[in-house]
PASEBA-1860 file (N, C-alpha, C; in nm, 3 decimals):
! residues 149
1> MRIVIQGR> -11.346/-12.469/-2.862/-11.425/-12.581/-2.814/-11.332/-12.680/-2.749 ~ -11.372/-12.735/-2.637/-11.288/-12.828/-2.563/-11.368/-12.952/-2.531 ~ -11.314/-13.066/-2.567/-11.379/-13.194/-2.537/-11.297/-13.264/-2.431 ~ -11.364/-13.306/-2.324/-11.294/-13.372/-2.215/-11.357/-13.510/-2.195 ~ -11.272/-13.610/-2.195/-11.316/-13.747/-2.165/-11.257/-13.782/-2.030 ~ -11.341/-13.809/-1.933/-11.292/-13.843/-1.801/-11.328/-13.986/-1.766 ~ -11.249/-14.042/-1.683/-11.279/-14.177/-1.636/-11.154/-14.247/-1.593 ~ -11.173/-14.353/-1.516/-11.062/-14.434/-1.471/-11.096/-14.578/-1.505
9> GRLFGAAV> -10.997/-14.653/-1.535/-11.019/-14.792/-1.566/-10.911/-14.843/-1.658 ~ -10.935/-14.960/-1.710/-10.837/-15.021/-1.798/-10.899/-15.042/-1.936 ~ -10.825/-15.006/-2.036/-10.868/-15.025/-2.173/-10.750/-15.089/-2.247 ~ -10.765/-15.214/-2.283/-10.660/-15.289/-2.350/-10.530/-15.286/-2.271 ~ -10.539/-15.300/-2.141/-10.421/-15.309/-2.057/-10.359/-15.176/-2.022 ~ -10.410/-15.066/-2.073/-10.355/-14.935/-2.043/-10.452/-14.859/-1.954 ~ -10.397/-14.783/-1.863/-10.482/-14.705/-1.773/-10.544/-14.590/-1.851 ~ -10.675/-14.571/-1.832/-10.745/-14.462/-1.897/-10.762/-14.352/-1.794
17> TERKFRTS> -10.710/-14.237/-1.823/-10.725/-14.121/-1.735/-10.786/-14.008/-1.815 ~ -10.783/-13.892/-1.761/-10.844/-13.777/-1.827/-10.765/-13.742/-1.953 ~ -10.838/-13.721/-2.061/-10.776/-13.680/-2.188/-10.846/-13.553/-2.235 ~ -10.769/-13.461/-2.281/-10.824/-13.335/-2.330/-10.789/-13.319/-2.477 ~ -10.891/-13.283/-2.555/-10.871/-13.262/-2.698/-10.912/-13.120/-2.730 ~ -10.832/-13.055/-2.808/-10.866/-12.920/-2.853/-10.899/-12.927/-3.001 ~ -11.004/-12.861/-3.038/-11.040/-12.852/-3.179/-11.029/-12.706/-3.221 ~ -10.906/-12.661/-3.232/-10.885/-12.520/-3.265/-10.916/-12.495/-3.412
25> GARPVTPV> -10.993/-12.393/-3.437/-11.022/-12.352/-3.572/-11.123/-12.439/-3.646 ~ -11.175/-12.539/-3.582/-11.270/-12.627/-3.651/-11.407/-12.563/-3.654 ~ -11.476/-12.583/-3.767/-11.612/-12.531/-3.779/-11.707/-12.626/-3.710 ~ -11.812/-12.575/-3.653/-11.911/-12.665/-3.594/-11.978/-12.748/-3.702 ~ -12.016/-12.867/-3.666/-12.081/-12.955/-3.762/-12.224/-12.908/-3.782 ~ -12.259/-12.880/-3.909/-12.393/-12.834/-3.943/-12.448/-12.918/-4.055 ~ -12.579/-12.921/-4.069/-12.636/-12.993/-4.182/-12.595/-12.928/-4.313 ~ -12.600/-13.005/-4.419/-12.563/-12.953/-4.551/-12.662/-12.846/-4.591
33> GMADFQVM> -12.609/-12.728/-4.623/-12.694/-12.617/-4.664/-12.721/-12.622/-4.813 ~ -12.803/-12.531/-4.860/-12.839/-12.526/-5.001/-12.717/-12.494/-5.087 ~ -12.630/-12.405/-5.039/-12.511/-12.371/-5.117/-12.421/-12.493/-5.132 ~ -12.406/-12.570/-5.024/-12.326/-12.692/-5.031/-12.389/-12.791/-5.128 ~ -12.521/-12.801/-5.128/-12.591/-12.892/-5.219/-12.569/-12.851/-5.363 ~ -12.573/-12.719/-5.391/-12.553/-12.671/-5.527/-12.412/-12.700/-5.576 ~ -12.313/-12.682/-5.490/-12.175/-12.712/-5.527/-12.161/-12.861/-5.552 ~ -12.218/-12.944/-5.463/-12.210/-13.088/-5.478/-12.279/-13.133/-5.606
41> SSRVVTAF> -12.397/-13.078/-5.634/-12.472/-13.115/-5.753/-12.398/-13.072/-5.878 ~ -12.338/-12.955/-5.876/-12.261/-12.908/-5.989/-12.142/-12.999/-6.015 ~ -12.079/-13.045/-5.910/-11.966/-13.137/-5.925/-12.011/-13.272/-5.980 ~ -12.127/-13.317/-5.941/-12.180/-13.444/-5.991/-12.211/-13.433/-6.139 ~ -12.269/-13.320/-6.181/-12.297/-13.299/-6.323/-12.166/-13.298/-6.401 ~ -12.066/-13.229/-6.351/-11.935/-13.228/-6.418/-11.875/-13.367/-6.422 ~ -11.884/-13.441/-6.312/-11.832/-13.578/-6.308/-11.905/-13.666/-6.409 ~ -12.036/-13.648/-6.421/-12.113/-13.726/-6.517/-12.065/-13.698/-6.659
49> RVVAFAEA> -12.044/-13.573/-6.692/-11.999/-13.538/-6.827/-11.861/-13.596/-6.855 ~ -11.771/-13.590/-6.757/-11.636/-13.646/-6.775/-11.643/-13.797/-6.789 ~ -11.722/-13.862/-6.705/-11.732/-14.009/-6.709/-11.800/-14.054/-6.839 ~ -11.897/-13.979/-6.889/-11.961/-14.014/-7.017/-11.857/-14.013/-7.129 ~ -11.770/-13.913/-7.129/-11.664/-13.907/-7.230/-11.562/-14.019/-7.208 ~ -11.523/-14.042/-7.083/-11.426/-14.148/-7.052/-11.481/-14.285/-7.090 ~ -11.611/-14.306/-7.076/-11.672/-14.434/-7.113/-11.660/-14.455/-7.263 ~ -11.680/-14.351/-7.341/-11.665/-14.361/-7.486/-11.521/-14.389/-7.525
57> VSWLGLLI> -11.426/-14.322/-7.460/-11.284/-14.343/-7.490/-11.242/-14.485/-7.451 ~ -11.289/-14.533/-7.337/-11.254/-14.669/-7.296/-11.316/-14.772/-7.390 ~ -11.436/-14.743/-7.443/-11.497/-14.829/-7.544/-11.407/-14.836/-7.667 ~ -11.357/-14.721/-7.711/-11.269/-14.717/-7.827/-11.145/-14.802/-7.803 ~ -11.084/-14.786/-7.686/-10.966/-14.866/-7.653/-10.997/-15.014/-7.651 ~ -11.112/-15.051/-7.597/-11.151/-15.192/-7.592/-11.179/-15.245/-7.733 ~ -11.242/-15.166/-7.818/-11.268/-15.209/-7.956/-11.137/-15.230/-8.033 ~ -11.041/-15.141/-8.014/-10.910/-15.158/-8.078/-10.842/-15.283/-8.024
65> GMYLKRVA> -10.850/-15.302/-7.893/-10.792/-15.422/-7.834/-10.856/-15.550/-7.886 ~ -10.990/-15.550/-7.904/-11.058/-15.668/-7.958/-11.020/-15.691/-8.104 ~ -11.000/-15.584/-8.179/-10.957/-15.599/-8.318/-10.818/-15.665/-8.323 ~ -10.726/-15.615/-8.239/-10.592/-15.671/-8.237/-10.592/-15.817/-8.192 ~ -10.682/-15.852/-8.103/-10.687/-15.988/-8.052/-10.755/-16.083/-8.151 ~ -10.870/-16.046/-8.203/-10.951/-16.137/-8.285/-10.923/-16.131/-8.435 ~ -10.906/-16.012/-8.489/-10.890/-15.999/-8.634/-10.743/-16.006/-8.674 ~ -10.662/-15.920/-8.616/-10.520/-15.919/-8.650/-10.445/-16.035/-8.584
73> ETTEVGVQ> -10.501/-16.088/-8.477/-10.442/-16.198/-8.400/-10.296/-16.171/-8.365 ~ -10.272/-16.050/-8.314/-10.135/-16.013/-8.279/-10.110/-16.013/-8.129 ~ -10.201/-15.953/-8.052/-10.178/-15.941/-7.909/-10.309/-15.931/-7.833 ~ -10.303/-15.968/-7.707/-10.420/-15.956/-7.619/-10.406/-15.841/-7.520 ~ -10.298/-15.767/-7.530/-10.269/-15.661/-7.434/-10.378/-15.555/-7.431 ~ -10.430/-15.518/-7.547/-10.534/-15.416/-7.552/-10.657/-15.454/-7.472 ~ -10.699/-15.580/-7.483/-10.815/-15.627/-7.408/-10.782/-15.638/-7.260 ~ -10.662/-15.682/-7.229/-10.621/-15.695/-7.088/-10.611/-15.560/-7.020
81> VFGPIHGA> -10.573/-15.457/-7.094/-10.561/-15.323/-7.036/-10.696/-15.252/-7.033 ~ -10.763/-15.247/-7.149/-10.885/-15.167/-7.158/-11.009/-15.239/-7.105 ~ -11.005/-15.370/-7.093/-11.120/-15.442/-7.038/-11.155/-15.398/-6.896 ~ -11.061/-15.407/-6.802/-11.091/-15.361/-6.665/-11.118/-15.211/-6.655 ~ -11.047/-15.132/-6.736/-11.070/-14.987/-6.733/-11.212/-14.957/-6.779 ~ -11.252/-15.018/-6.890/-11.388/-14.996/-6.940/-11.492/-15.046/-6.840 ~ -11.466/-15.159/-6.776/-11.561/-15.211/-6.677/-11.581/-15.114/-6.561 ~ -11.473/-15.059/-6.510/-11.482/-14.964/-6.398/-11.553/-14.835/-6.440
89> VFVTYVLL> -11.520/-14.785/-6.558/-11.583/-14.662/-6.605/-11.731/-14.687/-6.635 ~ -11.764/-14.804/-6.689/-11.902/-14.840/-6.717/-11.986/-14.841/-6.589 ~ -11.935/-14.906/-6.486/-12.009/-14.912/-6.359/-12.024/-14.772/-6.300 ~ -11.919/-14.690/-6.308/-11.927/-14.553/-6.259/-12.031/-14.473/-6.335 ~ -12.036/-14.490/-6.466/-12.136/-14.421/-6.548/-12.278/-14.462/-6.507 ~ -12.300/-14.591/-6.489/-12.434/-14.639/-6.450/-12.474/-14.582/-6.315 ~ -12.383/-14.584/-6.218/-12.414/-14.530/-6.085/-12.441/-14.380/-6.090 ~ -12.359/-14.306/-6.165/-12.382/-14.162/-6.177/-12.514/-14.132/-6.249
97> TLYLARVQ> -12.548/-14.214/-6.348/-12.675/-14.195/-6.418/-12.792/-14.214/-6.323 ~ -12.787/-14.318/-6.243/-12.895/-14.343/-6.146/-12.902/-14.231/-6.042 ~ -12.786/-14.184/-5.996/-12.784/-14.076/-5.898/-12.840/-13.947/-5.958 ~ -12.795/-13.913/-6.078/-12.844/-13.791/-6.142/-12.992/-13.799/-6.176 ~ -13.039/-13.919/-6.211/-13.182/-13.935/-6.239/-13.264/-13.896/-6.118 ~ -13.213/-13.927/-6.001/-13.285/-13.891/-5.878/-13.271/-13.743/-5.846 ~ -13.147/-13.692/-5.853/-13.121/-13.552/-5.818/-13.188/-13.457/-5.917 ~ -13.178/-13.487/-6.047/-13.233/-13.400/-6.150/-13.381/-13.430/-6.178
105> RWSIGTTV> -13.433/-13.531/-6.111/-13.574/-13.571/-6.126/-13.609/-13.604/-6.271 ~ -13.526/-13.692/-6.329/-13.553/-13.738/-6.464/-13.674/-13.829/-6.467 ~ -13.741/-13.834/-6.580/-13.851/-13.929/-6.597/-13.793/-14.069/-6.613 ~ -13.880/-14.168/-6.604/-13.837/-14.306/-6.623/-13.777/-14.324/-6.764 ~ -13.838/-14.262/-6.863/-13.789/-14.272/-7.000/-13.648/-14.216/-7.016 ~ -13.624/-14.099/-6.958/-13.492/-14.038/-6.966/-13.389/-14.124/-6.894 ~ -13.427/-14.178/-6.778/-13.336/-14.265/-6.702/-13.301/-14.390/-6.782 ~ -13.402/-14.455/-6.840/-13.378/-14.575/-6.920/-13.291/-14.541/-7.041
113> LGLAASIP> -13.317/-14.427/-7.103/-13.236/-14.385/-7.217/-13.091/-14.363/-7.176 ~ -13.070/-14.300/-7.061/-12.934/-14.278/-7.011/-12.863/-14.408/-6.981 ~ -12.936/-14.505/-6.923/-12.876/-14.635/-6.895/-12.850/-14.713/-7.023 ~ -12.944/-14.707/-7.117/-12.928/-14.778/-7.244/-12.813/-14.719/-7.326 ~ -12.784/-14.591/-7.308/-12.675/-14.527/-7.381/-12.539/-14.584/-7.344 ~ -12.531/-14.653/-7.233/-12.403/-14.710/-7.191/-12.368/-14.837/-7.268 ~ -12.462/-14.893/-7.341/-12.438/-15.021/-7.408/-12.374/-15.004/-7.546 ~ -12.434/-14.929/-7.640/-12.366/-14.913/-7.770/-12.245/-14.821/-7.756
121> PFFTVVFE> -12.141/-14.847/-7.833/-12.022/-14.760/-7.825/-12.054/-14.614/-7.858 ~ -12.000/-14.525/-7.778/-12.002/-14.379/-7.797/-12.139/-14.314/-7.772 ~ -12.241/-14.389/-7.736/-12.373/-14.329/-7.714/-12.380/-14.250/-7.584 ~ -12.286/-14.274/-7.491/-12.288/-14.195/-7.368/-12.262/-14.048/-7.398 ~ -12.175/-14.021/-7.496/-12.147/-13.883/-7.535/-12.269/-13.823/-7.603 ~ -12.335/-13.901/-7.688/-12.457/-13.853/-7.755/-12.564/-13.821/-7.650 ~ -12.582/-13.909/-7.552/-12.682/-13.885/-7.448/-12.646/-13.762/-7.366 ~ -12.520/-13.747/-7.332/-12.478/-13.632/-7.251/-12.505/-13.502/-7.325
129> IWAKRTGR> -12.475/-13.497/-7.454/-12.500/-13.376/-7.533/-12.651/-13.349/-7.541 ~ -12.730/-13.453/-7.565/-12.875/-13.438/-7.572/-12.932/-13.390/-7.439 ~ -12.887/-13.451/-7.330/-12.938/-13.412/-7.198/-12.901/-13.268/-7.165 ~ -12.783/-13.226/-7.202/-12.741/-13.088/-7.176/-12.825/-12.991/-7.259 ~ -12.847/-13.022/-7.386/-12.923/-12.932/-7.473/-13.070/-12.922/-7.435 ~ -13.127/-13.030/-7.383/-13.269/-13.029/-7.348/-13.294/-12.987/-7.203 ~ -13.189/-12.949/-7.131/-13.207/-12.901/-6.994/-13.220/-13.010/-6.890 ~ -13.194/-13.132/-6.926/-13.203/-13.242/-6.830/-13.075/-13.260/-6.750
137> LESPQESS> -12.973/-13.188/-6.788/-12.843/-13.199/-6.721/-12.798/-13.059/-6.685 ~ -12.859/-13.003/-6.582/-12.830/-12.867/-6.543/-12.768/-12.862/-6.406 ~ -12.672/-12.772/-6.391/-12.620/-12.741/-6.260/-12.723/-12.650/-6.193 ~ -12.731/-12.650/-6.060/-12.828/-12.565/-5.992/-12.811/-12.417/-6.025 ~ -12.689/-12.371/-6.049/-12.669/-12.231/-6.082/-12.732/-12.198/-6.217 ~ -12.726/-12.293/-6.311/-12.783/-12.269/-6.443/-12.935/-12.268/-6.438 ~ -12.994/-12.354/-6.357/-13.139/-12.364/-6.353/-13.204/-12.248/-6.279 ~ -13.129/-12.183/-6.191/-13.187/-12.071/-6.115/-13.168/-11.937/-6.187
145> APVAA> -13.094/-11.936/-6.297/-13.073/-11.812/-6.370/-13.202/-11.770/-6.442 ~ -13.227/-11.638/-6.451/-13.347/-11.593/-6.521/-13.339/-11.625/-6.669 ~ -13.451/-11.659/-6.727/-13.459/-11.696/-6.866/-13.504/-11.575/-6.946 ~ -13.426/-11.539/-7.048/-13.463/-11.425/-7.133/-13.573/-11.466/-7.229 ~ -13.671/-11.378/-7.248/-13.784/-11.411/-7.335/-13.757/-11.379/-7.479
END
């Protein structure tokens, strides 16, 4: 494929002349196919599971940091380190929950439960396990497999 831009004139003080670009080996741009969607959806499910676990671990770090700051009164480093980490992971979990609710077509109740699980410590892991066991957190490859009777 060859792209040619022709023209004469000035662009930011430089003369614009004919330029030729080669796109060797590039695939043509096509809409996202079903296979691409399945891979993307599978990756999102995996990301959700990882982020649910990371949110619980960051909660643990923040709780330890709050204990050291408030009860032991020794240091604030734990809160200074785990506070921003937990905040970023929390926001990522909420966004992934909302995205998966749409992609997996969760009910309003399941969506609210997934969002509410982000508030108490370690409930994101409980929700992730529950969603996986009840079929609400399936990769497209798993959902298209035949079910044995």
